[in-house]
A tleap script that builds the chain and sets N, CA, C and O, in Angstrom:
source leaprc.protein.ff14SB
mol = sequence {
  NMET THR SER ALA LEU ASP ILE THR GLN SER
  VAL LYS PRO PRO ARG ALA VAL PHE VAL ASN
  PHE PRO LEU GLY HIE GLN THR GLY PRO PRO
  ASP GLN PRO GLU LEU GLN ARG ARG ILE VAL
  SER ASP ALA MET ARG ALA PHE GLU THR ILE
  ALA ALA PRO ALA THR ILE VAL GLU LEU PRO
  TYR VAL TRP ASP ALA ASN ASP ARG SER TRP
  GLU GLU ILE ASP TYR THR LYS GLY TRP MET
  PRO ALA ARG PRO SER ARG GLU ALA ALA ASP
  ARG GLN GLN ALA GLU ARG GLN ALA LYS TYR
  ARG ARG CGLY
}
set mol.1.N position { 6.629 -5.026 -2.511 }
set mol.1.CA position { 5.726 -4.112 -3.191 }
set mol.1.C position { 4.319 -4.384 -2.687 }
set mol.1.O position { 3.941 -5.523 -2.413 }
set mol.2.N position { 3.568 -3.323 -2.574 }
set mol.2.CA position { 2.214 -3.461 -2.057 }
set mol.2.C position { 1.266 -2.519 -2.780 }
set mol.2.O position { 1.664 -1.475 -3.296 }
set mol.3.N position { 0.007 -2.918 -2.802 }
set mol.3.CA position { -1.043 -2.013 -3.256 }
set mol.3.C position { -2.102 -1.905 -2.161 }
set mol.3.O position { -3.215 -1.436 -2.401 }
set mol.4.N position { -1.744 -2.342 -0.970 }
set mol.4.CA position { -2.627 -2.250 0.196 }
set mol.4.C position { -1.910 -1.441 1.272 }
set mol.4.O position { -1.309 -2.003 2.187 }
set mol.5.N position { -1.978 -0.133 1.152 }
set mol.5.CA position { -1.213 0.753 2.031 }
set mol.5.C position { -1.578 0.573 3.502 }
set mol.5.O position { -0.688 0.488 4.349 }
set mol.6.N position { -2.859 0.515 3.816 }
set mol.6.CA position { -3.252 0.422 5.226 }
set mol.6.C position { -2.748 -0.865 5.873 }
set mol.6.O position { -2.319 -0.848 7.027 }
set mol.7.N position { -2.793 -1.965 5.154 }
set mol.7.CA position { -2.297 -3.230 5.692 }
set mol.7.C position { -0.784 -3.157 5.870 }
set mol.7.O position { -0.253 -3.573 6.899 }
set mol.8.N position { -0.099 -2.631 4.873 }
set mol.8.CA position { 1.360 -2.531 4.939 }
set mol.8.C position { 1.788 -1.635 6.097 }
set mol.8.O position { 2.746 -1.952 6.802 }
set mol.9.N position { 1.093 -0.529 6.297 }
set mol.9.CA position { 1.417 0.353 7.419 }
set mol.9.C position { 1.221 -0.354 8.752 }
set mol.9.O position { 1.986 -0.132 9.691 }
set mol.10.N position { 0.214 -1.195 8.841 }
set mol.10.CA position { -0.061 -1.849 10.121 }
set mol.10.C position { 0.952 -2.941 10.464 }
set mol.10.O position { 1.193 -3.204 11.642 }
set mol.11.N position { 1.551 -3.583 9.451 }
set mol.11.CA position { 2.530 -4.639 9.751 }
set mol.11.C position { 3.951 -4.109 9.871 }
set mol.11.O position { 4.838 -4.813 10.354 }
set mol.12.N position { 4.172 -2.879 9.439 }
set mol.12.CA position { 5.485 -2.225 9.558 }
set mol.12.C position { 6.636 -3.083 9.024 }
set mol.12.O position { 7.507 -3.494 9.791 }
set mol.13.N position { 6.648 -3.352 7.730 }
set mol.13.CA position { 7.749 -4.143 7.169 }
set mol.13.C position { 9.048 -3.340 7.213 }
set mol.13.O position { 9.014 -2.122 7.383 }
set mol.14.N position { 10.188 -4.008 7.062 }
set mol.14.CA position { 11.473 -3.287 7.090 }
set mol.14.C position { 11.541 -2.197 6.021 }
set mol.14.O position { 12.105 -1.126 6.244 }
set mol.15.N position { 10.963 -2.483 4.870 }
set mol.15.CA position { 10.884 -1.495 3.789 }
set mol.15.C position { 9.791 -1.956 2.851 }
set mol.15.O position { 9.525 -3.152 2.733 }
set mol.16.N position { 9.154 -0.997 2.179 }
set mol.16.CA position { 8.086 -1.349 1.239 }
set mol.16.C position { 7.951 -0.262 0.191 }
set mol.16.O position { 8.341 0.886 0.399 }
set mol.17.N position { 7.395 -0.651 -0.926 }
set mol.17.CA position { 7.070 0.286 -1.997 }
set mol.17.C position { 5.583 0.128 -2.269 }
set mol.17.O position { 5.100 -0.981 -2.498 }
set mol.18.N position { 4.860 1.243 -2.244 }
set mol.18.CA position { 3.419 1.251 -2.479 }
set mol.18.C position { 3.130 1.784 -3.875 }
set mol.18.O position { 3.684 2.798 -4.298 }
set mol.19.N position { 2.257 1.086 -4.578 }
set mol.19.CA position { 1.764 1.532 -5.879 }
set mol.19.C position { 0.243 1.539 -5.771 }
set mol.19.O position { -0.357 0.510 -5.465 }
set mol.20.N position { -0.382 2.677 -6.018 }
set mol.20.CA position { -1.833 2.792 -5.883 }
set mol.20.C position { -2.529 2.212 -7.114 }
set mol.20.O position { -3.109 2.929 -7.929 }
set mol.21.N position { -2.446 0.895 -7.211 }
set mol.21.CA position { -3.058 0.140 -8.300 }
set mol.21.C position { -4.022 -0.868 -7.687 }
set mol.21.O position { -3.961 -1.120 -6.483 }
set mol.22.N position { -4.905 -1.446 -8.486 }
set mol.22.CA position { -5.809 -2.471 -7.952 }
set mol.22.C position { -5.021 -3.609 -7.311 }
set mol.22.O position { -3.909 -3.927 -7.734 }
set mol.23.N position { -5.604 -4.206 -6.304 }
set mol.23.CA position { -4.952 -5.301 -5.596 }
set mol.23.C position { -4.536 -6.399 -6.567 }
set mol.23.O position { -5.299 -6.802 -7.445 }
set mol.24.N position { -3.313 -6.870 -6.385 }
set mol.24.CA position { -2.791 -7.925 -7.246 }
set mol.24.C position { -2.135 -7.426 -8.518 }
set mol.24.O position { -1.649 -8.225 -9.319 }
set mol.25.N position { -2.115 -6.119 -8.716 }
set mol.25.CA position { -1.533 -5.548 -9.938 }
set mol.25.C position { -0.441 -4.541 -9.617 }
set mol.25.O position { -0.364 -3.486 -10.246 }
set mol.26.N position { 0.410 -4.862 -8.635 }
set mol.26.CA position { 1.419 -3.911 -8.186 }
set mol.26.C position { 2.378 -3.501 -9.290 }
set mol.26.O position { 2.923 -2.398 -9.250 }
set mol.27.N position { 2.596 -4.359 -10.270 }
set mol.27.CA position { 3.552 -4.000 -11.326 }
set mol.27.C position { 2.869 -3.426 -12.560 }
set mol.27.O position { 3.524 -3.225 -13.582 }
set mol.28.N position { 1.581 -3.159 -12.490 }
set mol.28.CA position { 0.909 -2.503 -13.590 }
set mol.28.C position { -0.097 -3.368 -14.313 }
set mol.28.O position { -0.258 -4.552 -14.013 }
set mol.29.N position { -0.778 -2.751 -15.280 }
set mol.29.CA position { -1.802 -3.460 -16.052 }
set mol.29.C position { -1.185 -4.556 -16.922 }
set mol.29.O position { -0.009 -4.485 -17.281 }
set mol.30.N position { -1.981 -5.559 -17.254 }
set mol.30.CA position { -1.499 -6.607 -18.162 }
set mol.30.C position { -1.107 -6.013 -19.519 }
set mol.30.O position { -1.627 -4.975 -19.929 }
set mol.31.N position { -0.206 -6.671 -20.190 }
set mol.31.CA position { 0.201 -6.309 -21.559 }
set mol.31.C position { 0.844 -4.928 -21.666 }
set mol.31.O position { 0.752 -4.275 -22.706 }
set mol.32.N position { 1.494 -4.486 -20.590 }
set mol.32.CA position { 2.244 -3.227 -20.630 }
set mol.32.C position { 3.640 -3.479 -20.057 }
set mol.32.O position { 3.989 -2.947 -19.004 }
set mol.33.N position { 4.440 -4.301 -20.762 }
set mol.33.CA position { 5.741 -4.703 -20.206 }
set mol.33.C position { 6.701 -3.546 -19.947 }
set mol.33.O position { 7.484 -3.605 -18.998 }
set mol.34.N position { 6.662 -2.498 -20.763 }
set mol.34.CA position { 7.574 -1.375 -20.541 }
set mol.34.C position { 7.253 -0.673 -19.217 }
set mol.34.O position { 8.153 -0.353 -18.441 }
set mol.35.N position { 5.968 -0.440 -18.972 }
set mol.35.CA position { 5.549 0.172 -17.702 }
set mol.35.C position { 5.892 -0.750 -16.547 }
set mol.35.O position { 6.381 -0.291 -15.515 }
set mol.36.N position { 5.647 -2.030 -16.702 }
set mol.36.CA position { 5.942 -2.991 -15.643 }
set mol.36.C position { 7.424 -2.981 -15.295 }
set mol.36.O position { 7.787 -3.028 -14.120 }
set mol.37.N position { 8.283 -2.920 -16.310 }
set mol.37.CA position { 9.730 -2.864 -16.059 }
set mol.37.C position { 10.113 -1.584 -15.315 }
set mol.37.O position { 10.938 -1.619 -14.402 }
set mol.38.N position { 9.515 -0.453 -15.706 }
set mol.38.CA position { 9.803 0.814 -15.017 }
set mol.38.C position { 9.408 0.739 -13.549 }
set mol.38.O position { 10.153 1.175 -12.672 }
set mol.39.N position { 8.235 0.184 -13.292 }
set mol.39.CA position { 7.760 0.091 -11.909 }
set mol.39.C position { 8.689 -0.795 -11.089 }
set mol.39.O position { 9.085 -0.427 -9.983 }
set mol.40.N position { 9.037 -1.956 -11.623 }
set mol.40.CA position { 9.926 -2.872 -10.893 }
set mol.40.C position { 11.299 -2.234 -10.698 }
set mol.40.O position { 11.891 -2.356 -9.625 }
set mol.41.N position { 11.802 -1.565 -11.708 }
set mol.41.CA position { 13.098 -0.898 -11.602 }
set mol.41.C position { 13.060 0.197 -10.532 }
set mol.41.O position { 13.977 0.302 -9.718 }
set mol.42.N position { 12.008 1.003 -10.534 }
set mol.42.CA position { 11.868 2.053 -9.511 }
set mol.42.C position { 11.752 1.445 -8.118 }
set mol.42.O position { 12.308 1.981 -7.160 }
set mol.43.N position { 11.043 0.346 -8.002 }
set mol.43.CA position { 10.906 -0.323 -6.702 }
set mol.43.C position { 12.260 -0.827 -6.217 }
set mol.43.O position { 12.602 -0.648 -5.048 }
set mol.44.N position { 13.027 -1.448 -7.093 }
set mol.44.CA position { 14.346 -1.958 -6.694 }
set mol.44.C position { 15.265 -0.818 -6.266 }
set mol.44.O position { 16.006 -0.944 -5.292 }
set mol.45.N position { 15.213 0.294 -6.999 }
set mol.45.CA position { 16.015 1.457 -6.626 }
set mol.45.C position { 15.594 1.979 -5.244 }
set mol.45.O position { 16.434 2.346 -4.422 }
set mol.46.N position { 14.283 2.003 -5.009 }
set mol.46.CA position { 13.795 2.467 -3.707 }
set mol.46.C position { 14.261 1.539 -2.600 }
set mol.46.O position { 14.674 2.004 -1.538 }
set mol.47.N position { 14.201 0.230 -2.830 }
set mol.47.CA position { 14.646 -0.726 -1.809 }
set mol.47.C position { 16.118 -0.527 -1.474 }
set mol.47.O position { 16.528 -0.726 -0.330 }
set mol.48.N position { 16.914 -0.135 -2.464 }
set mol.48.CA position { 18.345 0.094 -2.228 }
set mol.48.C position { 18.604 1.346 -1.399 }
set mol.48.O position { 19.610 1.429 -0.694 }
set mol.49.N position { 17.702 2.317 -1.480 }
set mol.49.CA position { 17.968 3.606 -0.839 }
set mol.49.C position { 17.233 3.811 0.479 }
set mol.49.O position { 17.562 4.735 1.223 }
set mol.50.N position { 16.253 2.975 0.785 }
set mol.50.CA position { 15.515 3.140 2.041 }
set mol.50.C position { 16.466 2.867 3.206 }
set mol.50.O position { 17.090 1.808 3.278 }
set mol.51.N position { 16.567 3.836 4.114 }
set mol.51.CA position { 17.508 3.713 5.228 }
set mol.51.C position { 16.810 3.471 6.562 }
set mol.51.O position { 17.370 2.813 7.439 }
set mol.52.N position { 15.603 3.990 6.728 }
set mol.52.CA position { 14.917 3.871 8.018 }
set mol.52.C position { 13.930 2.702 8.010 }
set mol.52.O position { 13.214 2.500 7.030 }
set mol.53.N position { 13.891 1.934 9.105 }
set mol.53.CA position { 12.936 0.829 9.191 }
set mol.53.C position { 11.496 1.309 9.044 }
set mol.53.O position { 11.161 2.428 9.433 }
set mol.54.N position { 10.662 0.464 8.486 }
set mol.54.CA position { 9.231 0.710 8.297 }
set mol.54.C position { 8.936 1.841 7.307 }
set mol.54.O position { 7.834 2.391 7.310 }
set mol.55.N position { 9.902 2.189 6.471 }
set mol.55.CA position { 9.685 3.215 5.457 }
set mol.55.C position { 8.882 2.626 4.300 }
set mol.55.O position { 9.160 1.526 3.823 }
set mol.56.N position { 7.884 3.383 3.864 }
set mol.56.CA position { 7.088 2.992 2.707 }
set mol.56.C position { 7.222 4.101 1.671 }
set mol.56.O position { 6.813 5.238 1.907 }
set mol.57.N position { 7.795 3.763 0.532 }
set mol.57.CA position { 7.952 4.723 -0.553 }
set mol.57.C position { 6.759 4.581 -1.485 }
set mol.57.O position { 6.439 3.478 -1.927 }
set mol.58.N position { 6.103 5.696 -1.785 }
set mol.58.CA position { 4.962 5.662 -2.703 }
set mol.58.C position { 5.441 6.047 -4.101 }
set mol.58.O position { 5.928 7.156 -4.321 }
set mol.59.N position { 5.297 5.120 -5.035 }
set mol.59.CA position { 5.675 5.410 -6.413 }
set mol.59.C position { 4.576 6.247 -7.072 }
set mol.59.O position { 3.405 6.105 -6.720 }
set mol.60.N position { 4.936 7.124 -8.028 }
set mol.60.CA position { 3.990 8.104 -8.564 }
set mol.60.C position { 3.091 7.606 -9.694 }
set mol.60.O position { 2.463 8.419 -10.372 }
set mol.61.N position { 3.014 6.318 -9.910 }
set mol.61.CA position { 2.235 5.809 -11.040 }
set mol.61.C position { 0.736 5.865 -10.760 }
set mol.61.O position { 0.294 5.740 -9.618 }
set mol.62.N position { -0.036 6.058 -11.836 }
set mol.62.CA position { -1.493 6.158 -11.744 }
set mol.62.C position { -2.095 5.088 -12.653 }
set mol.62.O position { -1.714 4.975 -13.818 }
set mol.63.N position { -3.026 4.309 -12.125 }
set mol.63.CA position { -3.656 3.230 -12.900 }
set mol.63.C position { -4.407 3.810 -14.097 }
set mol.63.O position { -4.165 3.410 -15.236 }
set mol.64.N position { -5.308 4.745 -13.844 }
set mol.64.CA position { -6.069 5.396 -14.919 }
set mol.64.C position { -6.435 6.782 -14.433 }
set mol.64.O position { -7.275 6.932 -13.545 }
set mol.65.N position { -5.811 7.797 -15.008 }
set mol.65.CA position { -6.015 9.177 -14.551 }
set mol.65.C position { -7.461 9.630 -14.706 }
set mol.65.O position { -7.895 10.548 -14.011 }
set mol.66.N position { -8.207 9.006 -15.601 }
set mol.66.CA position { -9.586 9.433 -15.869 }
set mol.66.C position { -10.640 8.567 -15.194 }
set mol.66.O position { -11.831 8.868 -15.283 }
set mol.67.N position { -10.226 7.498 -14.521 }
set mol.67.CA position { -11.209 6.591 -13.923 }
set mol.67.C position { -10.630 5.939 -12.666 }
set mol.67.O position { -9.750 5.081 -12.741 }
set mol.68.N position { -11.136 6.360 -11.529 }
set mol.68.CA position { -10.684 5.777 -10.259 }
set mol.68.C position { -11.748 4.862 -9.665 }
set mol.68.O position { -11.714 4.570 -8.470 }
set mol.69.N position { -12.691 4.408 -10.486 }
set mol.69.CA position { -13.782 3.577 -9.978 }
set mol.69.C position { -13.276 2.243 -9.431 }
set mol.69.O position { -13.944 1.619 -8.606 }
set mol.70.N position { -12.101 1.802 -9.885 }
set mol.70.CA position { -11.548 0.539 -9.367 }
set mol.70.C position { -11.351 0.603 -7.862 }
set mol.70.O position { -11.441 -0.421 -7.184 }
set mol.71.N position { -11.080 1.798 -7.324 }
set mol.71.CA position { -10.877 1.940 -5.888 }
set mol.71.C position { -12.151 1.589 -5.119 }
set mol.71.O position { -12.086 0.992 -4.045 }
set mol.72.N position { -13.297 1.959 -5.666 }
set mol.72.CA position { -14.560 1.646 -5.011 }
set mol.72.C position { -14.806 0.144 -5.011 }
set mol.72.O position { -15.370 -0.392 -4.057 }
set mol.73.N position { -14.395 -0.527 -6.055 }
set mol.73.CA position { -14.583 -1.974 -6.149 }
set mol.73.C position { -13.594 -2.691 -5.244 }
set mol.73.O position { -13.992 -3.549 -4.455 }
set mol.74.N position { -12.322 -2.357 -5.343 }
set mol.74.CA position { -11.279 -3.048 -4.574 }
set mol.74.C position { -11.423 -2.845 -3.074 }
set mol.74.O position { -11.083 -3.741 -2.300 }
set mol.75.N position { -11.905 -1.724 -2.658 }
set mol.75.CA position { -11.925 -1.429 -1.233 }
set mol.75.C position { -13.326 -1.434 -0.637 }
set mol.75.O position { -13.554 -0.845 0.420 }
set mol.76.N position { -14.258 -2.092 -1.302 }
set mol.76.CA position { -15.618 -2.190 -0.802 }
set mol.76.C position { -15.810 -3.543 -0.141 }
set mol.76.O position { -15.388 -4.570 -0.673 }
set mol.77.N position { -16.442 -3.538 1.012 }
set mol.77.CA position { -16.699 -4.798 1.711 }
set mol.77.C position { -17.451 -5.741 0.775 }
set mol.77.O position { -18.395 -5.349 0.088 }
set mol.78.N position { -17.010 -6.975 0.773 }
set mol.78.CA position { -17.669 -7.980 -0.050 }
set mol.78.C position { -17.076 -8.144 -1.434 }
set mol.78.O position { -17.594 -8.923 -2.234 }
set mol.79.N position { -16.003 -7.429 -1.738 }
set mol.79.CA position { -15.422 -7.543 -3.087 }
set mol.79.C position { -14.715 -8.872 -3.299 }
set mol.79.O position { -14.578 -9.334 -4.432 }
set mol.80.N position { -14.266 -9.487 -2.208 }
set mol.80.CA position { -13.583 -10.773 -2.342 }
set mol.80.C position { -14.600 -11.909 -2.373 }
set mol.80.O position { -15.671 -11.800 -1.777 }
set mol.81.N position { -14.268 -12.999 -3.067 }
set mol.81.CA position { -15.182 -14.137 -3.076 }
set mol.81.C position { -15.293 -14.738 -1.682 }
set mol.81.O position { -14.422 -14.539 -0.835 }
set mol.82.N position { -16.366 -15.469 -1.459 }
set mol.82.CA position { -16.572 -16.108 -0.162 }
set mol.82.C position { -15.446 -17.098 0.107 }
set mol.82.O position { -14.946 -17.756 -0.805 }
set mol.83.N position { -15.062 -17.190 1.358 }
set mol.83.CA position { -14.006 -18.132 1.747 }
set mol.83.C position { -14.570 -19.553 1.669 }
set mol.83.O position { -15.657 -19.822 2.181 }
set mol.84.N position { -13.831 -20.457 1.028 }
set mol.84.CA position { -14.343 -21.826 0.928 }
set mol.84.C position { -14.299 -22.530 2.283 }
set mol.84.O position { -13.550 -22.138 3.178 }
set mol.85.N position { -15.106 -23.563 2.412 }
set mol.85.CA position { -15.058 -24.358 3.643 }
set mol.85.C position { -13.692 -25.032 3.740 }
set mol.85.O position { -12.978 -25.140 2.743 }
set mol.86.N position { -13.339 -25.477 4.915 }
set mol.86.CA position { -12.052 -26.155 5.094 }
set mol.86.C position { -11.959 -27.379 4.191 }
set mol.86.O position { -10.915 -27.635 3.590 }
set mol.87.N position { -13.050 -28.132 4.097 }
set mol.87.CA position { -13.061 -29.331 3.261 }
set mol.87.C position { -12.830 -28.968 1.791 }
set mol.87.O position { -12.047 -29.621 1.101 }
set mol.88.N position { -13.509 -27.935 1.322 }
set mol.88.CA position { -13.345 -27.506 -0.068 }
set mol.88.C position { -11.925 -27.008 -0.317 }
set mol.88.O position { -11.339 -27.300 -1.359 }
set mol.89.N position { -11.370 -26.255 0.634 }
set mol.89.CA position { -9.999 -25.753 0.481 }
set mol.89.C position { -9.003 -26.910 0.467 }
set mol.89.O position { -8.065 -26.909 -0.330 }
set mol.90.N position { -9.200 -27.896 1.345 }
set mol.90.CA position { -8.321 -29.069 1.361 }
set mol.90.C position { -8.411 -29.839 0.040 }
set mol.90.O position { -7.397 -30.304 -0.480 }
set mol.91.N position { -9.615 -29.969 -0.493 }
set mol.91.CA position { -9.817 -30.655 -1.774 }
set mol.91.C position { -9.103 -29.912 -2.914 }
set mol.91.O position { -8.437 -30.532 -3.744 }
set mol.92.N position { -9.247 -28.590 -2.947 }
set mol.92.CA position { -8.583 -27.786 -3.975 }
set mol.92.C position { -7.069 -27.914 -3.879 }
set mol.92.O position { -6.387 -28.036 -4.896 }
set mol.93.N position { -6.546 -27.885 -2.663 }
set mol.93.CA position { -5.109 -28.011 -2.466 }
set mol.93.C position { -4.618 -29.376 -2.935 }
set mol.93.O position { -3.584 -29.469 -3.595 }
set mol.94.N position { -5.351 -30.429 -2.600 }
set mol.94.CA position { -4.981 -31.784 -3.019 }
set mol.94.C position { -4.984 -31.895 -4.549 }
set mol.94.O position { -4.113 -32.544 -5.128 }
set mol.95.N position { -5.964 -31.262 -5.197 }
set mol.95.CA position { -6.032 -31.279 -6.666 }
set mol.95.C position { -4.842 -30.549 -7.277 }
set mol.95.O position { -4.262 -31.013 -8.259 }
set mol.96.N position { -4.477 -29.399 -6.693 }
set mol.96.CA position { -3.317 -28.658 -7.201 }
set mol.96.C position { -2.039 -29.478 -7.051 }
set mol.96.O position { -1.228 -29.551 -7.974 }
set mol.97.N position { -1.866 -30.088 -5.892 }
set mol.97.CA position { -0.675 -30.884 -5.652 }
set mol.97.C position { -0.611 -32.088 -6.590 }
set mol.97.O position { 0.452 -32.413 -7.119 }
set mol.98.N position { -1.737 -32.739 -6.791 }
set mol.98.CA position { -1.775 -33.913 -7.693 }
set mol.98.C position { -1.420 -33.510 -9.117 }
set mol.98.O position { -0.746 -34.255 -9.828 }
set mol.99.N position { -1.865 -32.356 -9.523 }
set mol.99.CA position { -1.567 -31.870 -10.888 }
set mol.99.C position { -0.069 -31.709 -11.105 }
set mol.99.O position { 0.441 -32.039 -12.175 }
set mol.100.N position { 0.636 -31.208 -10.108 }
set mol.100.CA position { 2.073 -30.972 -10.259 }
set mol.100.C position { 2.897 -32.223 -10.014 }
set mol.100.O position { 4.039 -32.306 -10.465 }
set mol.101.N position { 2.351 -33.176 -9.323 }
set mol.101.CA position { 3.074 -34.432 -9.099 }
set mol.101.C position { 3.063 -35.314 -10.332 }
set mol.101.O position { 3.975 -36.114 -10.534 }
set mol.102.N position { 2.026 -35.171 -11.165 }
set mol.102.CA position { 1.928 -35.981 -12.379 }
set mol.102.C position { 3.034 -35.666 -13.365 }
set mol.102.O position { 3.563 -36.559 -14.028 }
set mol.103.N position { 3.382 -34.379 -13.460 }
set mol.103.CA position { 4.337 -33.926 -14.469 }
set mol.103.C position { 5.716 -34.205 -14.124 }
set mol.103.O position { 6.623 -33.876 -14.888 }
savepdb mol mol.pdb
quit
C-alpha cells in the first residue's frame, strides 16, 4: 500500500494499491477502525486480482472531501524534518536497541 504515487510508479513494484491520504496514513485516519478495516480489505482483494506486473490500483477513499490542504503540506519541499547527522542517527539507533534489550 502506498500514499506516494509518484515514487511507487517510479519503482514499478509487482503490484501496489494507492490511497490518496497523507503520507504514513495509508489505512486511514486514527480512531476510525471500521474505515481502516475496509481499506485493508479492499487492498487485499486488489492484491488478489492484480494480474499484470507494475499495476497500481487506486482505491476511491478520500481523506477529507472538504479540505485538501494536507496535500500542500505533505508534498511541499521542506515538510520533512532535517536529516540527523550520522553520529546522531547512530546514537538514536543505539538507544532504541538498548531499550529493547533491557526487556
